[in-house]
CHARMM internal coordinates of N, CA and C (Angstrom, degrees):
IC EDIT
DIST 1 N 1 CA 1.4678
DIST 1 CA 1 C 1.5226
ANGL 1 N 1 CA 1 C 109.43
DIST 1 C 2 N 1.2956
ANGL 1 CA 1 C 2 N 115.90
DIHE 1 N 1 CA 1 C 2 N 109.56
DIST 2 N 2 CA 1.4562
ANGL 1 C 2 N 2 CA 119.79
DIHE 1 CA 1 C 2 N 2 CA -179.12
DIST 2 CA 2 C 1.5188
ANGL 2 N 2 CA 2 C 109.25
DIHE 1 C 2 N 2 CA 2 C -92.15
DIST 2 C 3 N 1.3134
ANGL 2 CA 2 C 3 N 115.69
DIHE 2 N 2 CA 2 C 3 N 97.61
DIST 3 N 3 CA 1.4606
ANGL 2 C 3 N 3 CA 118.56
DIHE 2 CA 2 C 3 N 3 CA -178.81
DIST 3 CA 3 C 1.5184
ANGL 3 N 3 CA 3 C 110.77
DIHE 2 C 3 N 3 CA 3 C -85.90
DIST 3 C 4 N 1.3302
ANGL 3 CA 3 C 4 N 115.54
DIHE 3 N 3 CA 3 C 4 N -14.66
DIST 4 N 4 CA 1.4656
ANGL 3 C 4 N 4 CA 119.39
DIHE 3 CA 3 C 4 N 4 CA -178.78
DIST 4 CA 4 C 1.5229
ANGL 4 N 4 CA 4 C 110.03
DIHE 3 C 4 N 4 CA 4 C -74.29
DIST 4 C 5 N 1.3270
ANGL 4 CA 4 C 5 N 115.39
DIHE 4 N 4 CA 4 C 5 N -39.66
DIST 5 N 5 CA 1.4627
ANGL 4 C 5 N 5 CA 118.75
DIHE 4 CA 4 C 5 N 5 CA -178.42
DIST 5 CA 5 C 1.5228
ANGL 5 N 5 CA 5 C 109.38
DIHE 4 C 5 N 5 CA 5 C -116.59
DIST 5 C 6 N 1.3272
ANGL 5 CA 5 C 6 N 115.76
DIHE 5 N 5 CA 5 C 6 N 98.72
DIST 6 N 6 CA 1.4636
ANGL 5 C 6 N 6 CA 119.68
DIHE 5 CA 5 C 6 N 6 CA 178.89
DIST 6 CA 6 C 1.5223
ANGL 6 N 6 CA 6 C 108.70
DIHE 5 C 6 N 6 CA 6 C -141.32
DIST 6 C 7 N 1.3258
ANGL 6 CA 6 C 7 N 116.60
DIHE 6 N 6 CA 6 C 7 N 95.52
DIST 7 N 7 CA 1.4671
ANGL 6 C 7 N 7 CA 121.79
DIHE 6 CA 6 C 7 N 7 CA -177.64
DIST 7 CA 7 C 1.5224
ANGL 7 N 7 CA 7 C 112.07
DIHE 6 C 7 N 7 CA 7 C -59.80
DIST 7 C 8 N 1.3157
ANGL 7 CA 7 C 8 N 116.63
DIHE 7 N 7 CA 7 C 8 N -46.91
DIST 8 N 8 CA 1.4623
ANGL 7 C 8 N 8 CA 119.09
DIHE 7 CA 7 C 8 N 8 CA -179.23
DIST 8 CA 8 C 1.5237
ANGL 8 N 8 CA 8 C 109.90
DIHE 7 C 8 N 8 CA 8 C -83.92
DIST 8 C 9 N 1.3126
ANGL 8 CA 8 C 9 N 116.25
DIHE 8 N 8 CA 8 C 9 N 145.48
DIST 9 N 9 CA 1.4575
ANGL 8 C 9 N 9 CA 120.41
DIHE 8 CA 8 C 9 N 9 CA -177.20
DIST 9 CA 9 C 1.5200
ANGL 9 N 9 CA 9 C 110.63
DIHE 8 C 9 N 9 CA 9 C -74.39
DIST 9 C 10 N 1.3222
ANGL 9 CA 9 C 10 N 115.13
DIHE 9 N 9 CA 9 C 10 N 148.08
DIST 10 N 10 CA 1.4546
ANGL 9 C 10 N 10 CA 120.92
DIHE 9 CA 9 C 10 N 10 CA 179.12
DIST 10 CA 10 C 1.5285
ANGL 10 N 10 CA 10 C 109.17
DIHE 9 C 10 N 10 CA 10 C -70.77
DIST 10 C 11 N 1.3170
ANGL 10 CA 10 C 11 N 117.23
DIHE 10 N 10 CA 10 C 11 N 132.87
DIST 11 N 11 CA 1.4737
ANGL 10 C 11 N 11 CA 120.70
DIHE 10 CA 10 C 11 N 11 CA -179.97
DIST 11 CA 11 C 1.5270
ANGL 11 N 11 CA 11 C 111.05
DIHE 10 C 11 N 11 CA 11 C -56.51
DIST 11 C 12 N 1.3389
ANGL 11 CA 11 C 12 N 115.97
DIHE 11 N 11 CA 11 C 12 N -36.90
DIST 12 N 12 CA 1.4672
ANGL 11 C 12 N 12 CA 119.51
DIHE 11 CA 11 C 12 N 12 CA 179.31
DIST 12 CA 12 C 1.5233
ANGL 12 N 12 CA 12 C 109.95
DIHE 11 C 12 N 12 CA 12 C -67.33
DIST 12 C 13 N 1.3395
ANGL 12 CA 12 C 13 N 115.39
DIHE 12 N 12 CA 12 C 13 N -42.46
DIST 13 N 13 CA 1.4631
ANGL 12 C 13 N 13 CA 119.20
DIHE 12 CA 12 C 13 N 13 CA -179.99
DIST 13 CA 13 C 1.5255
ANGL 13 N 13 CA 13 C 109.93
DIHE 12 C 13 N 13 CA 13 C -66.22
DIST 13 C 14 N 1.3258
ANGL 13 CA 13 C 14 N 114.85
DIHE 13 N 13 CA 13 C 14 N -37.90
DIST 14 N 14 CA 1.4695
ANGL 13 C 14 N 14 CA 120.01
DIHE 13 CA 13 C 14 N 14 CA 179.05
DIST 14 CA 14 C 1.5301
ANGL 14 N 14 CA 14 C 109.74
DIHE 13 C 14 N 14 CA 14 C -63.10
DIST 14 C 15 N 1.3177
ANGL 14 CA 14 C 15 N 116.06
DIHE 14 N 14 CA 14 C 15 N -42.52
DIST 15 N 15 CA 1.4676
ANGL 14 C 15 N 15 CA 119.93
DIHE 14 CA 14 C 15 N 15 CA 179.59
DIST 15 CA 15 C 1.5258
ANGL 15 N 15 CA 15 C 110.07
DIHE 14 C 15 N 15 CA 15 C -65.20
DIST 15 C 16 N 1.3156
ANGL 15 CA 15 C 16 N 116.11
DIHE 15 N 15 CA 15 C 16 N -41.54
DIST 16 N 16 CA 1.4660
ANGL 15 C 16 N 16 CA 120.14
DIHE 15 CA 15 C 16 N 16 CA 179.23
DIST 16 CA 16 C 1.5174
ANGL 16 N 16 CA 16 C 110.41
DIHE 15 C 16 N 16 CA 16 C -62.40
DIST 16 C 17 N 1.3376
ANGL 16 CA 16 C 17 N 115.49
DIHE 16 N 16 CA 16 C 17 N -40.59
DIST 17 N 17 CA 1.4634
ANGL 16 C 17 N 17 CA 119.89
DIHE 16 CA 16 C 17 N 17 CA -179.99
DIST 17 CA 17 C 1.5275
ANGL 17 N 17 CA 17 C 110.05
DIHE 16 C 17 N 17 CA 17 C -65.22
DIST 17 C 18 N 1.3337
ANGL 17 CA 17 C 18 N 115.36
DIHE 17 N 17 CA 17 C 18 N -41.13
DIST 18 N 18 CA 1.4663
ANGL 17 C 18 N 18 CA 120.08
DIHE 17 CA 17 C 18 N 18 CA -179.96
DIST 18 CA 18 C 1.5302
ANGL 18 N 18 CA 18 C 109.74
DIHE 17 C 18 N 18 CA 18 C -64.85
DIST 18 C 19 N 1.3260
ANGL 18 CA 18 C 19 N 115.96
DIHE 18 N 18 CA 18 C 19 N -41.45
DIST 19 N 19 CA 1.4626
ANGL 18 C 19 N 19 CA 119.96
DIHE 18 CA 18 C 19 N 19 CA 179.32
DIST 19 CA 19 C 1.5222
ANGL 19 N 19 CA 19 C 110.21
DIHE 18 C 19 N 19 CA 19 C -62.76
DIST 19 C 20 N 1.3215
ANGL 19 CA 19 C 20 N 116.31
DIHE 19 N 19 CA 19 C 20 N -45.25
DIST 20 N 20 CA 1.4607
ANGL 19 C 20 N 20 CA 120.61
DIHE 19 CA 19 C 20 N 20 CA 179.75
DIST 20 CA 20 C 1.5230
ANGL 20 N 20 CA 20 C 110.40
DIHE 19 C 20 N 20 CA 20 C -61.99
DIST 20 C 21 N 1.3397
ANGL 20 CA 20 C 21 N 115.75
DIHE 20 N 20 CA 20 C 21 N -39.97
DIST 21 N 21 CA 1.4689
ANGL 20 C 21 N 21 CA 120.08
DIHE 20 CA 20 C 21 N 21 CA 179.81
DIST 21 CA 21 C 1.5276
ANGL 21 N 21 CA 21 C 109.80
DIHE 20 C 21 N 21 CA 21 C -63.73
DIST 21 C 22 N 1.3241
ANGL 21 CA 21 C 22 N 115.99
DIHE 21 N 21 CA 21 C 22 N -42.07
DIST 22 N 22 CA 1.4636
ANGL 21 C 22 N 22 CA 120.01
DIHE 21 CA 21 C 22 N 22 CA -180.00
DIST 22 CA 22 C 1.5268
ANGL 22 N 22 CA 22 C 110.04
DIHE 21 C 22 N 22 CA 22 C -64.78
DIST 22 C 23 N 1.3260
ANGL 22 CA 22 C 23 N 116.48
DIHE 22 N 22 CA 22 C 23 N -42.25
DIST 23 N 23 CA 1.4622
ANGL 22 C 23 N 23 CA 120.26
DIHE 22 CA 22 C 23 N 23 CA 178.91
DIST 23 CA 23 C 1.5190
ANGL 23 N 23 CA 23 C 109.95
DIHE 22 C 23 N 23 CA 23 C -63.07
DIST 23 C 24 N 1.3276
ANGL 23 CA 23 C 24 N 116.28
DIHE 23 N 23 CA 23 C 24 N -43.15
DIST 24 N 24 CA 1.4632
ANGL 23 C 24 N 24 CA 120.37
DIHE 23 CA 23 C 24 N 24 CA 179.43
DIST 24 CA 24 C 1.5217
ANGL 24 N 24 CA 24 C 110.08
DIHE 23 C 24 N 24 CA 24 C -61.40
DIST 24 C 25 N 1.3188
ANGL 24 CA 24 C 25 N 116.16
DIHE 24 N 24 CA 24 C 25 N -41.93
DIST 25 N 25 CA 1.4555
ANGL 24 C 25 N 25 CA 119.86
DIHE 24 CA 24 C 25 N 25 CA -177.90
DIST 25 CA 25 C 1.5349
ANGL 25 N 25 CA 25 C 109.99
DIHE 24 C 25 N 25 CA 25 C -66.66
DIST 25 C 26 N 1.3426
ANGL 25 CA 25 C 26 N 115.25
DIHE 25 N 25 CA 25 C 26 N -38.48
DIST 26 N 26 CA 1.4619
ANGL 25 C 26 N 26 CA 118.97
DIHE 25 CA 25 C 26 N 26 CA -178.40
DIST 26 CA 26 C 1.5368
ANGL 26 N 26 CA 26 C 110.26
DIHE 25 C 26 N 26 CA 26 C -71.65
DIST 26 C 27 N 1.3294
ANGL 26 CA 26 C 27 N 115.82
DIHE 26 N 26 CA 26 C 27 N -34.49
DIST 27 N 27 CA 1.4623
ANGL 26 C 27 N 27 CA 119.66
DIHE 26 CA 26 C 27 N 27 CA -178.27
DIST 27 CA 27 C 1.5173
ANGL 27 N 27 CA 27 C 111.29
DIHE 26 C 27 N 27 CA 27 C -93.89
DIST 27 C 28 N 1.3262
ANGL 27 CA 27 C 28 N 115.92
DIHE 27 N 27 CA 27 C 28 N 22.28
DIST 28 N 28 CA 1.4581
ANGL 27 C 28 N 28 CA 119.66
DIHE 27 CA 27 C 28 N 28 CA -177.89
DIST 28 CA 28 C 1.5240
ANGL 28 N 28 CA 28 C 110.08
DIHE 27 C 28 N 28 CA 28 C -87.63
DIST 28 C 29 N 1.3322
ANGL 28 CA 28 C 29 N 115.73
DIHE 28 N 28 CA 28 C 29 N 45.15
DIST 29 N 29 CA 1.4607
ANGL 28 C 29 N 29 CA 118.94
DIHE 28 CA 28 C 29 N 29 CA -178.17
DIST 29 CA 29 C 1.5191
ANGL 29 N 29 CA 29 C 110.69
DIHE 28 C 29 N 29 CA 29 C -108.66
DIST 29 C 30 N 1.3219
ANGL 29 CA 29 C 30 N 116.98
DIHE 29 N 29 CA 29 C 30 N 28.85
DIST 30 N 30 CA 1.4537
ANGL 29 C 30 N 30 CA 120.13
DIHE 29 CA 29 C 30 N 30 CA 178.52
DIST 30 CA 30 C 1.5172
ANGL 30 N 30 CA 30 C 111.10
DIHE 29 C 30 N 30 CA 30 C 111.27
DIST 30 C 31 N 1.3383
ANGL 30 CA 30 C 31 N 117.01
DIHE 30 N 30 CA 30 C 31 N -41.53
DIST 31 N 31 CA 1.4662
ANGL 30 C 31 N 31 CA 119.15
DIHE 30 CA 30 C 31 N 31 CA 178.99
DIST 31 CA 31 C 1.5231
ANGL 31 N 31 CA 31 C 109.34
DIHE 30 C 31 N 31 CA 31 C -93.68
DIST 31 C 32 N 1.3134
ANGL 31 CA 31 C 32 N 116.00
DIHE 31 N 31 CA 31 C 32 N 144.83
DIST 32 N 32 CA 1.4617
ANGL 31 C 32 N 32 CA 119.96
DIHE 31 CA 31 C 32 N 32 CA -177.77
DIST 32 CA 32 C 1.5193
ANGL 32 N 32 CA 32 C 109.67
DIHE 31 C 32 N 32 CA 32 C -102.70
DIST 32 C 33 N 1.3313
ANGL 32 CA 32 C 33 N 116.91
DIHE 32 N 32 CA 32 C 33 N 139.54
DIST 33 N 33 CA 1.4717
ANGL 32 C 33 N 33 CA 120.95
DIHE 32 CA 32 C 33 N 33 CA 177.49
DIST 33 CA 33 C 1.5228
ANGL 33 N 33 CA 33 C 110.58
DIHE 32 C 33 N 33 CA 33 C -64.03
DIST 33 C 34 N 1.3232
ANGL 33 CA 33 C 34 N 116.83
DIHE 33 N 33 CA 33 C 34 N 160.32
DIST 34 N 34 CA 1.4621
ANGL 33 C 34 N 34 CA 120.26
DIHE 33 CA 33 C 34 N 34 CA -178.20
DIST 34 CA 34 C 1.5193
ANGL 34 N 34 CA 34 C 109.93
DIHE 33 C 34 N 34 CA 34 C 75.48
END
COOR INIT
IC SEED 1 N 1 CA 1 C
IC BUILD
């Protein structure tokens, strides 16, 4: 498994990014998550 060279994004990483984006959008009421 070559994790150093991976042109296409990992589906799991993509899902995590999408989840984070959704959380950010939902918490976009002035306060920032984290």
